[in-house]
C-alpha positions in Angstrom: 115.0 199.6 205.2 111.4 198.7 205.3 109.0 201.4 204.6 106.5 201.0 207.4 104.5 204.0 206.3 104.0 202.2 203.0 103.1 199.0 204.7 100.4 200.7 206.8 99.0 202.4 203.6 98.8 199.2 201.5 97.2 197.2 204.5 94.8 200.0 205.5 93.7 200.3 201.8 93.1 196.7 201.5 91.1 196.4 204.6 88.7 199.0 203.6 88.5 197.7 200.0 87.7 194.3 201.2 84.8 195.6 203.3 83.4 197.5 200.2 83.4 194.7 197.7 80.3 192.6 197.1 80.0 189.3 198.9 82.2 188.7 202.0 86.0 189.2 201.6 88.8 189.2 204.3 92.2 191.0 203.9 95.6 189.7 204.9 98.8 191.6 204.6 102.0 190.0 203.8 105.0 192.0 205.0 108.6 191.6 203.4 109.5 188.9 205.9 107.0 186.7 204.4 109.3 185.8 201.6 107.9 182.4 200.8 104.3 183.6 200.8 105.2 186.4 198.4 107.2 184.2 196.1 104.1 181.7 195.9 101.8 184.6 195.4 103.9 186.0 192.5 103.6 182.6 190.9 99.8 182.5 191.2 99.0 186.0 189.9 96.8 185.5 187.0 97.9 188.5 184.6 99.8 188.9 181.4 99.4 192.7 181.1 99.9 195.6 183.6 100.5 193.6 186.8 102.9 191.1 185.1 104.9 194.0 183.6 105.2 195.7 187.1 106.2 192.5 188.7 108.9 192.0 186.1 110.5 195.4 186.8 109.8 195.4 190.6 109.7 192.1 192.6 107.0 191.7 195.1 108.1 193.2 198.3 104.9 193.2 200.2 101.3 192.6 199.3 97.7 192.3 200.7 95.6 189.2 199.7 91.9 189.5 199.7 89.9 186.2 200.0 86.3 185.7 199.2 84.2 183.2 201.2 84.4 180.8 198.3 88.2 180.8 198.0 88.6 183.3 195.2 91.5 185.8 195.9 92.8 189.2 194.7 96.2 190.6 195.3 96.5 194.3 196.2 100.2 195.6 195.2 102.0 198.9 195.2 102.1 200.9 191.8 105.6 201.9 191.1 105.1 205.0 188.8 104.4 208.6 189.1 100.5 208.1 189.1 100.6 206.5 192.5 97.8 204.3 193.7 97.8 200.6 193.7 97.5 197.7 191.3 95.1 194.7 191.8 95.1 191.4 190.3 93.2 188.2 190.2 95.0 185.1 191.9 94.8 181.6 190.3 93.5 179.0 192.8 95.9 176.4 194.1 93.6 173.5 193.6 93.1 173.9 189.8 96.0 172.3 187.6 97.9 174.4 185.1 96.3 172.5 182.1 92.9 173.8 183.1 93.9 177.3 182.3 94.6 176.6 178.6 92.6 178.6 176.2 91.4 181.1 178.9 91.8 184.6 178.6 93.7 186.0 181.6 91.6 188.3 183.9 94.3 190.9 183.8 94.6 193.4 186.7 93.8 197.0 186.9 95.2 200.1 188.4 93.5 201.7 191.4 93.5 205.1 192.9 94.1 205.8 196.7 90.4 206.0 197.2 89.2 202.5 198.3 85.5 203.3 197.9 85.8 204.4 194.3 88.2 201.5 193.7 85.7 199.0 195.1 83.1 200.2 192.4 85.8 199.7 189.6 86.9 196.2 190.9 83.2 195.0 191.2 82.2 196.4 187.9 85.4 195.3 186.0 87.9 192.8 187.3 85.6 190.7 189.3 83.2 190.0 186.4 86.2 188.9 184.3 87.8 187.0 187.1 84.6 185.0 187.9 84.0 184.1 184.3 87.6 182.9 183.9 87.5 181.1 187.2 84.3 179.4 186.3 85.9 178.2 183.0 88.9 176.9 184.5 87.1 174.9 187.2 84.9 173.6 184.3 87.9 172.4 182.5 89.4 170.9 185.6 86.1 169.0 186.3 85.7 167.9 182.7 89.2 166.4 182.9 88.1 163.9 185.8 86.0 160.8 184.9 82.8 160.3 186.9 82.9 157.3 189.3 80.2 155.0 190.6 79.1 154.3 194.0 81.1 150.8 194.1 83.9 152.2 191.9 86.2 155.3 192.2 88.1 156.6 189.1 91.1 158.6 190.3 92.5 161.0 187.5 96.1 162.0 187.4 96.5 165.9 187.3 99.3 167.5 185.6 100.5 168.9 189.0 100.8 165.3 190.4 97.5 165.3 192.3 94.7 162.8 192.2 91.0 163.7 191.6 87.9 162.0 191.8 84.2 163.0 191.1 81.5 162.2 192.0 81.8 159.5 194.4 79.3 157.5 196.6 78.8 158.2 200.4 81.2 155.5 201.5 84.0 156.4 199.1 83.5 160.0 200.1 84.1 159.4 203.7 87.1 157.2 203.0 88.6 159.8 200.7 88.0 162.7 203.1 89.6 160.6 205.8 92.6 159.9 203.5 93.2 163.5 203.0 91.2 164.4 199.9 89.9 167.8 199.9 86.2 168.3 198.6 85.5 171.3 196.3 81.9 172.4 196.9 81.7 174.0 193.6 82.7 171.2 191.2 82.1 168.1 193.6 85.7 167.1 193.0 87.7 165.2 195.6 91.4 166.2 195.3 94.6 164.9 196.9 97.9 166.8 196.5 100.8 165.1 194.9 103.3 166.3 197.7 103.1 162.9 199.5 103.0 159.9 197.2 102.8 157.6 200.2 99.7 159.3 201.3 98.2 158.8 197.9 99.1 155.0 198.0 97.5 154.6 201.4 94.3 156.3 200.1 94.1 153.8 197.2 94.8 150.9 199.4 92.0 152.1 201.8 89.5 152.1 199.1 90.3 148.6 198.1 90.2 147.5 201.7 86.6 148.5 201.8 85.6 146.6 198.6 85.7 149.6 196.4 87.2 149.1 193.1 89.8 151.7 192.0 90.9 152.8 188.5 93.7 155.1 187.6 93.5 157.2 184.5 95.0 160.2 182.9 92.8 163.1 181.6 93.1 161.7 178.2 90.9 158.9 179.3 93.3 156.1 179.4 92.1 153.9 182.3 94.4 151.6 184.2 93.2 148.0 185.1 90.6 148.1 187.9 91.9 146.7 191.3 90.0 146.1 194.4 92.8 145.9 196.8 96.4 146.4 195.3 98.9 143.9 196.8 101.5 146.6 196.6 101.3 150.4 196.6 101.0 151.7 193.0 103.7 153.7 191.5 102.6 157.2 192.3 105.0 159.5 190.5 104.7 163.3 191.1 106.1 164.7 187.8 105.4 168.4 187.9 104.8 170.7 184.9 105.3 174.4 185.2 103.5 176.4 182.6 102.1 179.7 182.4 98.6 180.3 183.2 96.3 181.2 180.2 96.8 180.3 176.6 
């Protein structure tokens, strides 16, 4: 049977905590019925210490996710021991490939009391500083793996998660990429298209060629495929996915 009192306690704590953290944060509660969301969240929690140990012993039954205006996220979880209170952990962004996390120390989560005001001070002075530093490094690693484009030539770089990325690009190419489903990251300038739909990826490549923009495909290692202005047939866009732990 679901513990409604426990749900309200977690959701209320997270709401107040979000309002006390620096910058602008929004809180969203995920009840036990949101099984897919909770499973996805578990896989994105960026921790190899206290929170990882807790999740290994107690699967995530509900959680609150705090989201900052720039997309950074924190997960608030129950603490399953005699000390009570909560756990809070950094969440790895969806748009950063696993390879970009290599060599980065995990911004491991921390334990919080039941007091959201004191907890906000602890999070701001500890976890947030470590999370922002690790997040900046991961985004830098992701951007460094993307070869720069030119106004009349777009270099699309394969990511380990099957997505395609390009940065920076000219105004015409930017409009075409955006229309083709590429999402622009304001912080890194990278345009990224998920590998979930290879047909969509192929259409985006063809559309660039149709507008007279040369296209080159490369892997992060720097191997660049022959340039093509208008491929006669869709390229073979494989979506080999690699599952790795975030971090070292």
